N, C-alpha and C positions, 0 to 999 in steps of 0.2 A: 244368220242373225250373230251380233257381236255386242259386248257389252264392254265398258270400260272396266280394266282389272281391277282398279282401286275399288269401285263400287262391289264389287264381288269379296275382295278382301275384308273389307269392311265390315262384312258380316260374321269376320271370324276374330278381326281384332283391331285396335285402334291405330295400326301404324300410319294410316293413311289420312287420320283427320289432321285439320288446319295446324300446322307446328312453324316453329322457327327453333330448328335443331342447331343452326350455326350463327349465333348472334354475333359471334367475332366478325363473320364475312361481310364484306360489302354485298349490297344486292344486286349482285352481276351473276344472277344462274345461266347456266350453260344449256340450250335447247340440243339433244341430240336425237336425230330419226334414225333408226337401223334396226338390224335384226335381233331378236332375242330367241334362241336357238337352244336345243339339246346337242351337246355333241360327245362323241364317243372316238378317243384317242387312243394311238398306241404309240409310243414311242420305244426304242432303247433301254429306256430305265422303267418301264411299266406301262400298265394303261387304264383307262378309266371309261366307265361307260355310263351313257346319260347324263350327264354333268351340263351347269350352265354354259352357256355359249353364246355367240352372235357379237356381232360390232358395238350393237346400242348396250349389251351386257358389260362388255368388257371396257368400251369408254367409260361408263356410268361409273363402276367399280374403283376405276383409278380416278376419274376428275373429281368424285365426292368426297376425296381425302382434302381439296383445296378449294371448292365451292359448291354451291347446290347445284343438283343436276335435274333437268326435267326430261323424261324419255319418252318418246313415242315409239311405238312398236307393236306386233300382234303376237299373241299365242294360242294353241290349240285347246281344246277342251281337254287334253291330256297332260295338260302342262302341270307339273308341281309346282302349285303356286305359292306355296309356303318356302320354297326355297328362293324367292325372291324378298323375303322378309327382312333379312339382312343387309339387302339395298335400300331398301325403305327405310330401315334403321338408320343409315348413313345419311338419309338426307336425298336420297332418290326420290323423286316424286313421280309414282307411276301411274298419275292421273291419265296419259297420254297412251297408255297400254291397254288395249283391247283383246279381250277374250273371244275368238271366234268358233263357230261348229267346223270341226274338223281336226286332222293332226297338226300338231306343231311342227314347226321347221326343224329336222334334223340332217345333221352331218357326222359322218364317219370317216376318219382319215388315219395314217399312218407315217411316221416319221422314221426314217432309217437314219443311218450316222451322218447324213448331210442333213443336218435340223433347219437348213435355211427354204428346204421345199417338202412340201407335203403331197403323199400319192391319196387323192381322194378316193375312198371305197365305195361311198354310197352318198347321195344326195337327196333328199326329200322334201321338197320345198313345203307342201302342206299347205295351210291357211296363208303361209307368206307369199304364197303364189298371187295371191288375191290381194296381197296388202296395197292399201291406198291412203297413206297417212292424212290422219285428221287432225289438225292442231288444235288443241283445245284452248278458248279464248283467253285463259289465264296464262297459257304459254306463247302467244302472238308476240309480246313484247320483249321476249329474251333479247338481251343486249349482245350476247355469244350464241352464234348458231352452226353445229356440226352435222353435215350432211354424209351420214356413214355409208358403207359401202351397198347400195341399193341402185335399182334402174335409174339412169339419169333423167328420164322421165319425170319419175316419182320426185328428184331432188329438187326438180324445177318447179314442179308442182307446188312442193314446199316452202319455196320461196314465194309463192304468191299469196303465202299463209300468213307471213309474219311480216313485222312493222320496223323497219328501219335499224336493223341489229347493227351494233357496231363492228363486228367480224362476223364474216360466214366464211367458214371452212367444208372443203370436201374431200372425201376420198374415192376410189374407184376401185375398179382392178381388171384383168385381162378380157373377161367374158364381156363385159360391157364397151372395152375398147374394141374390140372385134364386130359386135353386135348392134352398137350405138353409139358411134363415133359422131355422127353429127349432132345428137343432142348432148353429148359429151362437150363438144367444144362449144356449143351454145350456153352450156352451163359454166364453163371457164370463163366466159366473158361477163358473167353476173355474181361472180364470188371473189373474194380476196385473196383466198390461200388455198392451194391446190396440195393433197397429202398423196403419195404414192411410194412405190419401191422402185428399185432400179430396174427391176426387169420391163415393168410397167411404164416407166418413163420412155426406155430404149423402144419398147413395142409401139407407143402411141407416136412418139416422134420422129421414128425411123432415123434416129441417131445415137451412135453409139459412144459418143463421148458425152457423158453426164452434163458437163459445164453446156455443151452445146444444147442439148436436150432441155435443159432450164431455160435457157434463153428462148429456146423455142415455146415455151409454154408460157413464160412471161409476156411473149408477145400477143397473146391469146386474150390476154384481159388481168390476170391475176396479179395482184402486187408480189407474194410470196410464193415460193415453191420449196416443199421440204421433200425430199428425195431419201427415203429410207434403205440403208445397205445392211439390215440384218444385225449379225453379229460384229459387222466393220463398223456401226455407227449412222450417221445422219447428217445430210447436208442441208444448210436453210440458204436459197437463194431469194436476193430483191434483185432490183434493177443495177444497183450499185455496189453491190457487197455479196460475199460468200463467208459462211461461216461452217464450222464442221464440227462435229462433237462425236466423238467415239463410242462405242457400245462399254458397258462395264464388263470387266472381264471375271467371268463367273467360272467358279470351279465343275459346277454342276447346272444342267439346263434339262428341266424333266418336261417340258410342253410349250413350244413357242407358238402355238396356235393364237393366241390374244395379244402377241406381243405390239405389235403394229396399231392396233386400237387403245391400248393401254399408252403407248406413246403420245397420241391423239390426245388421249385423256389428260395426260398429263401438263402436255405442250398448252391445250387451252384452257385446262381447268386454272394453270398458273397465270394465264393472261386476265382470265375474268377473277380472279383472287385480288389480281393487283391493278386492275384497270386501265393498266400503263401497254401500249401499244407501239412504244419509241422501240427502234430496232435493238437496242442495247438490251431490253428486256424481252425482246423477243428470240436473243441470244441464251438469255437466262432461262428463259422458258423451254427451250432444247435441251438443255441440261434435265430440268425437271422432268420432261418427256421421257427421255434416256434412262432416268432413274427409275420411273413406274413403270417402263418396259422391261426394266432387268427383274424387277420384284416380280411380275406377270409369270415369267418363265422359270419362276422357281419351284412352282407347284402345277399340277392340273387343275383346269378352269379358273375360276377368278379366286381360288384358295387362299393365295400368299395374299392377295390384294384387299381381302376381306380382313385379314390378322395384323395389317401393318399399323403401328404407331406413328405420330407425327415425329417422333424423336428417328424412328427408323428412316425415313423419308431425308429429314436433314441429315442424319449421318452419310446415309449414302450420296446426297449432294454434295456435302463435303469433301467426301473420298473423289467423285468426280472432278473437283477443282482441284486436289491434290494430284491425279492422274496427269493435268494437262498441264499443271502449272513449270515455270520454269524461268531463269533469271532472264531479264530482257536486254540486258547488255552481254551480248555473247561472244568469246573470243573467237576471233578471225581465224580462220582455217590457215594451219602453219604456225600460228603465235606461240 
């Protein structure tokens, strides 16, 4: 048995009543379908137990700074529901999150000094192992859709439930590349954009060169491919161009767990906020994604994302611009 999370929380608060928290936003919500989990993370800088995690959670915490978010996921009956209230207060609509009988999805991992790779110590899927996304009727006309890292068969099922979105983007991971490759390639033929990291791109395409890997992916259907390189930045590839944004140089990184999903939230959230799918705006969106990803790693879980102000985001975007700006007329070598 399962029930919409919003109906359960409505017994305790009014956070899930109909609302318009962001009247200054255009009516361009983002629908995200992904995991809502509890993470226990250890890094060289500390550790945190049973904190909010999951691809849907990080994406929502990031994108909600820019546009309304509609989240679809599942939690168990052991989930601390009150910890989702800050997301609801930020404008994340939780009507698509169900609470099912059984334990919640939990992940325990450890980062050593190489913060680009996590060592998984425990994974307990719990109710997530039986997750079958059901898109509420009021979410089905969302103009922007992000299919976070879940089984490609479920991602394909979501596409059958939505109505003519302006942009569909998807993420994946090495497990699905190994176990669901045919379904993943089928999915790529139905989406506008694919996001993955450099290791996943090389694994999927069997190309060591990322330019070749991106071209291989673009030939499978998507108009755009984003290849994330962790602390080294991110590439945006289209059929006609390449754009690169560096990562923000941070003095301290506490927890890189949700950086990729926070990048996606900033990127797609900015596109939804502006409603502009031009290539120039895609490039601006990459910078916003990089900014949000850089905030996410400054604290464990979504703590830093929850306390951000719009001024913080604008300041970091300006700093990104300063980081890469230079005079267009360069002196010739030897001059």
